[in-house]
N, C-alpha and C positions, 0 to 999 in steps of 0.2 A: 505491500501499500505506501507506502513513504518513497518505495524507486520512483512510482506510479506518479505520483503526487512530486519528488522532483523535477524528473524525464519532463511534467508537463507543463511547473513552471519556467524550465528552457527553453523549449518549443516557445511558449508565451513570448522570451525575452525574446530570443532571435527571431517571431516574431514581425515582434515593435520597431526592434533594428535593424529588420529590412522592410519596415511602413516607414518610419522615420529618414534611410536611408534615398528609396526612395522619393519623398516628398522632393530631400536636400536637392536632390536633383534635376528632378520637375523644376522647382522654385526659378530658377532663372530662367530660361526657355518661355514661363508664366510671365513674369517680370518683362519680357521684352514684348512680349504680345501686349500685355497693361500697356507699356510704356507704348509702344504704337501705335495704341485707340486714346489715350491720352492726351499724347498731345499731334494727333490729327499726323501721321506719317505721313497717311497715300495723299496727302497734300504735296509731300511735293516726293514727293519715289518718281521716280524718273520711269514712266513708263516707256517711249517709245529707244531707249536705249537698254533697259529690260529684255524687250521684245528682241531688238534688234542679238541683245546677247545667246537667246535664248534659238535665236535661229541660227547663231553661228553653232551653236553648240547640235543643234539637226543635222546641219550640213558636214560638221566633222566626225558624227554618229554616220549621216550613210555613204562620205567619201572613206571611211574605215570599212564600212561593210563585206566592200569585194575582197579584202583581202581576210575577214571574218569568214568569209563566207568555201572562198577559194582557197583559198590558201593554208586556213583552218589557223591561223594568228591568234592570236588570241584577245579582248580589245582591246587592251586596257595598249598593248606593243603595236595595233593597228591605229589606234589616235595619239599613239605617243610618236608616229612618223606621219599623220599626216599633220597635226601641229607645228613641228620639227619645218614639214612641206614648205607652211605658211611663211616661219617665220625666217625662211630663204629665200621665198618669192620674195616678203616682203620689205626686207633690208639687206639682200644683197649676199651672194653663193659666195662670194670675193670679203666683205668684213664676215661672213660666218664665221668663213675655212680660218682666215686670219684668229679671230678669236678661240676654233675651237682650239688651233695651235695652241694657242699661249694658256690656257685650258691642258692640251696634254700636257708640256714641256714642266708644265707647273705641277702636274700629277707627279710624270717623274721622277721627278727632284724632291716634290714632298715626301713618298714614300721611304723615301731615306732616317727620315726621324716619326713619322708617325707609326706605331705600335703596329703591329701584328693584327692583334686579336681583339682591339680595336669595331666600335659597327660603327661602318658607317666612315670605311678607311679610304674609299675612294673619292669622298667626298670628302674628307678630313684632309688626308693629306691636296686634291686640289686646293682648297685655298689656303692648306700653308704653304704650299710652296710658292704661289700667287703673289701671296705677301710677301717674300720671297725677293723672288724678284722685282717687284713693284717695289719692298723698299728697298733694297740695292742701288735698282735706278736714279731713285731720287736722287740717294749725293755724285751724277752723272749728269744731272738733268744740264748742266750751260755747255757742256764740251760737245758739240756736233757730230758725236758719234752714232745721234740716229736716223740710221741708211736704214731703208726697208735689206737691202744686200749683210749690214752685220744682223740685223736682228733674225731673217731667216736661220742666218750659222748658232750664234746664239742658242735660240730655239733646238738646231736639228743634234747640238749636242751634249743638250741636254737629255733629246730622245733619244740621242744609242747609246748614249751614258745609262739610260737606267730603261729600256729594252724590255729586257728578261723580268723586269717586278713590274712593269707597266703591264705586258702582256698579260700577265696571272693573274695580276688584279681585276681587267679587264673581264678574262675568264669568270672569276669568283662574285663580280655584279652581276653579269648574263646569268650565274647558275641562279640567283640570290630574286632576281628581278621574276626571272621561270616559277620559283617555290614562291614566293608571291600573287605570281596572276595564278597560278592554281588554287592554293588556301581561300584566299579572297577573291578573286574576278573581277565580281562587281562593282567594293566596296575600290580595287585597282581604279579603275574603268572609270567611273567619277573620279577621282582624285587627280586623274591625270586628265582628265573633263576640263576640272574646274583650274587645276595651271593655264591651260593650255586657253583658255579665257581670258584669264589672266595675264600674259603673254598676248594680248595685242594692243598689249600697250606699246610693245617694241617696235610695233610696228608704224608708228604715225612719228616725223622728223622731227624733231632736237627744239622744240616751242616756247620752254619754258624759262620764265624771268632771268631766275640766277644760272642758269647753262649758259642764254645767253648774253649775257654784263662778264662772268666768270669765268664758270671752269670750260668753256669752252676753247676758249684763252691757250695754255698748256699742250689740249691732244692738237689743236691746230699748228702750235708754231713747231712741236715735235714737227707737225705734218709736210707743212711748209719749211721752214731750217733748217730740219736737224737737233736741231736740240730747242731751249726752253733758259727766254732772258728774263728775270722775272720783272719787274718795273708795277715799286709799291706807289709812286709819284700819280700812276696811272688806274690803276686797279689796288684797291685797298687789301683784297682777298688770293694777293700775286701769291701770298709767301704761304695761304689758308694752309693747312692739311693736305697732301696730293696723292693719298692711296690711286684710291678710284677716277678720277683722273689720268696717273700715269698709266693703266691700263687701258684707259681708252684712247692717249696719245697710242700705243704702244700699236689695236689690236689695228688703229686708223694707217700707220706708214706700212703695216704688214699689208693690210687691204687697201688701200690708195684710193679709201677713200671715209667720211667718216661712218666707221660703227657700232653708235652707241644700245643700240637695239639686241648686237648678238650678243654686246658683253654685261650687258644685261639681259641676257636669256642663262648664262653661263651662270650668273649670279642669282637666278631664282630657281634653274634647277638644286645648286648645290646647297641651298640656303631649305629648300624640299627637303633635299638626302639630308639633312647633319640632321634637321630636324628628327629626321622618320628614323636617325641614328641613337640623336637621345632617348627618344620612347621604346628603342631596344635595346639598351643601354638600365634604362627602367623596368627593362619584362613586364616589358607590353607588351600583347597577345595581336594579332597580325591586326586583329579588327582594329583592335586599337591606335595601331601606331599608324592607319588607311584611316580611319576618321580621323587623327591631329593636321597631316599634313593634308586633310581636303578642306579642315577649317584655314589651317594656314594659306590654303588659295583660292577660299574666298577673298578674304579679309579685302577690302574696297581701295583701301591705299594703293596696293600692290600691284592695281594698272596705272595708277599715276605715278609713283616710281617709279615701272618700267619704260615708258615717256619719260622721265629725264634721267639728273646724270647727278641726286642725290646721293650721299652717305647711308640713309638708313640701311637701303638692298642688301650691297657688302655690309655694311654694320650688322644686319640680322644673321648672315651666312656665317659670318664672321664670328658672331656670338653664341649662336649653336650648336657649331663643328668646339667650340671651346667648354662650352654644356658638356656637350655627350666625351670630349678627353678628360673631365671633371668627374665627368660619373662612371664613369670604368675604371676611372685609376686615381683609386681612393686611395695609395700610400703616399703620389706624390712619384711616382717611380719617370714618366716621363712630362720629363717640370721645360725644357727645353720648346714641344711641339708648344708644349702649354704659352709659354713665354713669346715665340711666331704670333702666339692667336690675337692674347693681350696687347702686343704689339702693333696689331693691324689692323685691332679696335683704335689706339690712339693717332696711329698716322692714319685714319679716315678721318674722325673728327675726336677734339679729347674729352667733350658728352659722352660718346659710346666707349670710351675706356673709364670714367668716371661711375659712371651708367653699372659696370659692370664687374665693383671691388662689391658688392654684397654677393655675389656670387665663392665669395671668402667662404661663405657660411657649407660650399659644399668641398670647398677645399682643408677643416678642421685637421682633417685628420691625416691631414702628411706630414710624412718624417722632419717632425723641425732642421735635424743633424744634414739628413742629405739636401733641404735645400739653404740653410748654412754656408753647409762647403760650396756648393756648385753655385754661390751667388755674383761670381764675377765672373762667370760666363754666360747667368741670366739676364743680367745690367749689359753687360757688350752688345748680344744679341736681338735685346730691347732696343741698344740706341741705334744700332745698325737698320735693325727693321724700321724704326716710328722714327728715327733723329732727324731727318734730313731739310728737313720743310722748316722744325722749330731750331735744328743751329743755323741755317743759313738766313730763317728771318732774324732770325739775336746777330750775329753778323752785322744783313744789310741793316736792318731798321731798328737793336737799340731793345724791341721787343718778341722776346723766344713764339708769343704768343696773337702776334699782331697779324690785323688792329684792336686784338679782344684786350681787353685788363691794361688801355691805353693809360689810366689815369696812373695808375704802380709803374707801370715800366719807363712808361715818357718819353715817345718816340717823334722824335722831332717834321717823323713823316704822319702823323694824324693828331684829331683834332687831344688833346688830355684828360677825356673824357671815357669814363668805363662804357661797351656799346652795349641800350637795350631797347622795348623794343614796348613802344605801351600800349602796340594792341593784344599784349595775352597777359592778362594780369585778371584771368575772372574771377583768380581767389580759389585756394587749396584749403581740402575741409573732406569729411567722409559723405560728401553727394555728389563729389569728382565724378568719378565711372559714370555714374546715370548724367547727373551733365551733357559731359563729355561726347558720349552715346548720342542723346537727341536735342543736344545745342552744339553739335561742334562745332557751326562756323564761331565759337566764341575764343574756339580752340586753336581752329584753323583756320586754312586758306580750302573751305570746305563748308558742303549742304548737311544739314542734319542725316543722322546717317552715320555720314561719309565715314567713317572709323567705322566701320558691321557694329557687329553687338555683342563680340565677342565676351569684354568687358564685364556687360549685365549678364548675358545667357550661358555663362560659367562661373557665378555670383555661388552658387550652391555646391557646385561643381568644386569650387575650391575651397570653401567651406572638410568637405568632405576628405580632399589631401588635408588640412590641416591634423586631422583624425587618423590617417594613415602613416603610421610612424616611416616607412619607405617613400614618399612623398612633401612629409612634414618638411624639411630642410629647402626644398628647391618649391613649394610653394611658397614660401617666405620673400626667399631671396629674387625668384618670379616678381614677386608680388611688391619691393625694393627696386630690383630693376628699373623695372618702370615708371615709380613714382619716382624715383632719386631722382631726373631730371627733370619732374614740375615744380620740386619745389622753386628758383630761383625766377620761372615765366612757366603760365603754363601756356605751354606751347605742345600741344602732343606727337606733334612727328618724329621729338626727340626718341619719345617712352614706345614708339614701334616694338620696335625688336626685344622689349622687356614685357612687353601686351602680351606677344604673338606663345614668350617663354609660358605663359601659362597654360596655355593647352593642355603640355606636360605633364602638372602635377595632380589637373585637372580629371586629365586624358587616364591618364596610361591607371591600368587599375578599377578604372572606373564601372568595368562591362561585367564583368564580377561582384564589383562589393553591389551595383544596380540591377545589371540585364540580368542578372544567370537566371534569376522566375520570370523578367518579364524584357524580353531581348527585343519587343520591337517596341515598348517605352524607350528603353537605350536608344538605339537607333533613331527612332523618330526624334527624339532630341538634337540629334546632329544635323540630321536631313532637316529639320525646318529651322534650324541657325545657316547650313548652310545655304536653304534658300531665299534667306533674308539679306545676307550676306550680296547677295550675289543680281536683288531684287535695288540696294541702293549706291553699287559698286561704283554707280557714274558719278555719284556722289561728291567722289572723294578725292574732284577734283576738276577742274576743268577744261582740260582734255577731251575727257573720255567724256564728260556732261555738253559738247558740243556739239556737234555735227564734223569734226573729224573727223574720227573713224570711218568714218560713212564715204568722207570723201579719199579717206586714203584708201579702204576696200572697192570704190573706182576705179579704179589708178593705182595698181599696187608698183611698189617701187619705186615710184615717181613723185616726191614731195615737190615740185612745183608744182603739183596739183591741186593741195595741202597751202603750202606755205601762206599766200598771196591774200587766204582769206585771214589771221595771226596775226604772222610778225612777218608783214611786208617787204622790211626793211632787207629778212634775208638773200628777199624775189629780188632784189636793189642791185643789193652787192652781189651777189653769184652775176651781174649782169657789168657790172665793172670788164673793166681792157682786161684783153690775157695782159700776163705782165706790169698793172701799175701799180706800183708801192707807197700812193702815195696817201696821205692819214684821209680817214677816214672820221666826221666828226658829227658824234650825235645829240641830237640842242635842244631832247627831251630830254628831263632827268629820271621820268615815265617810262625810256622808252628807249637802252641805253644798250640797244641788243650789236652789236660790235665787237664782241669776243671772239668770234669763228674769223676776223682775220688779224690773227697770228703777232697781235702784235702795234698794228696798225690804224687797230680806232681808239677814240677817244669818246667817254661820253662823260656828262656833266651831273651825276647823283655823287652820294651819298660816297659808294665808291671810291671818289676820286676828290676826294673835302677841295683841292684846290682847284678845280678848275668850278667845283659847283659853288661856289664862296666868285671867284668870277664872273663865275654865270649871273650871282644875282646878282652883282653890280650891276652888269653890264642889260639886264632890264629896266634898270634902272634912268639907263640916258639913253633920253629920249632920240637925241640925234643918230644915232648906230657906230658911231666909232666907239664906245669900248667892246663889241662884238667885235669888229672890224681886228682890232687892237687885236682878238684873242686870237681870230682868225691868220695870224701874222704873226703873232708868238708860237702855234701851235704849227706853225707849218701849213696849213691844212686846204688840203685836195679836193675833200669830198664833203656836204654839208647834209642831213639826216633833218630833216623835218617836219613834227607835224604840224599840218595848219591850221589846225582847229587852233592849236593851241599855242602859236606863233604869238610873240608880242609885235608893236608896229615895230619897236628898237630893233628884233632880226630884220624884220619886212628891210627896212630902211634900211640895216647892214648889207645887207643881199642886196640891197638896189646898188648904194653908192658902187659897192664893192664889184661890179661888172659884173656878178655870180649868176651863171645860166640855169633854168630847172632843165634835167638829164630826161627825168621817167617818174612818176607816180602813180600810183599803188597805194590805194584803200588809203586814199587824205593825209598818207607822207609820200611825202619832194623827194628826193635826189642833186641835191644840189652839184654842181660843176665852177672849180673857181677859177679863170688860171692864173700861176706862180707867177710872185713879180720877185 
């Protein structure tokens, strides 16, 4: 009788725990639905772009079907081929071949120090190898050695030296892919489909403001001049950590044309594979690993990041690779591989390295004696990979973080103030995840829902992760990694890597805890979050919110069919005479789109404080003489003018100087000056 009562009590307790666990798991999706209703999100849902995404998904399935039907391929493999072919069509075969060559050489190099047994070794090695190649290249950027023949030789040597290990690792990756496709065919196919939809951002030409004002400068100089000469007077971000831009430049040099979309394809695949490796290191079941990848792929900002050159996309890949190593190597036996990845974060942006500090929670079990013994070598490796931009900035400007914190370092080349942005101070507090999700425009240049619904939708799952001993440390580390960048300024873009890390503790081990009795409820929550993320994908940024993707689809691989509608300056400067070396001045401070001119563009925004101040003074001189003095001082040959905002002073200067309008697109006019 006593045993029967004890068994009944245990069964009752287990049943109660199961109910509470299921309730916590479903609380997140329920909050998402409540938020959608409470905020009337259907009013801002980009229905047309959502329909376009669904149409592209159906088209990819239709194109993949013959391979499945007649070649007996898995749906995942067939879809992967379709989306890779689409990437080649839109970004170009040569840029894609260049990016793949860099990736292969990086993999061959990275395999030398990446531990054999680590999950996702192929992704971690490729990312780490890239970090070393780009990091060391940063030290020789001013030398005129960045020529196609030189870099093909460098990559060739790396490939030949590591060919045996490379071939073996690719065979292992192929076997792992087939095994995963056999275990969870539909889930893998869904993850590939969502990654393909995210890759559509790579189909667009480069049109984002930061890219056009400074990111393109370094790659363009490498392609045109074979070297990079930083000019902090005319570009405040000339010495900004440049690891991401170096890779873009090398692919441009090798492929003969801008290769942003191809390089971003490498980062997207690398991030997905590294995140899957993290889940495997946590002991996640195959279906859980694929759920992590699917939710990552549905993350709306990916399409915006794929369309630009911001550092958050590579930072995701590097962060996930670092976490995979930390989860696999609890004793710190492979400190060098971890140091290379941490250095890569610093070489992308200081904030990425700072945000990764909470990941030290995963390294608490390291052997302290080993750390101390290898510390000199680790410091040397860190400086070699991460230090080039900081050292050169310090040497040339007196500020290693130029132009940041110039109120402290006091470089004479920038105003003596600490840079800030008053737009992003909406407040920090416990309701931040909710407000960021449903009032996104207060925290990012986006529309409501533009960062997706993972932060709210996984709230209950994250709480469950805190209870599980196996995921508790990672749950805390991931949350802190997401929140730390938002303490000084509530700009959510910097939180993307940490926000996506939350997928790991939330999902790994969740199916056994939640879905053992109700697997459909577990899977249904994943499908719901993927669906609403996809529905609001275009709200992540203006590139997909506009008609740019439709224009690109109508003219594959032809950026000239898209650019005139959004950044007319790129079309105008593309029409400059071949071999022309004249200085081009962009007079509108809001449209300094001249970075692609490889050092001969001049802008008048806060990126060039001296010219911005000169412009303000010239606007007050109605005679136009001050504007003419600027033209003469800069030895300007070409002038870009936004007709709608051109002041009387500027118009008077153009007329008095004898400048001639050459072409006009979308209200932007290109003028030619006769040099005296």
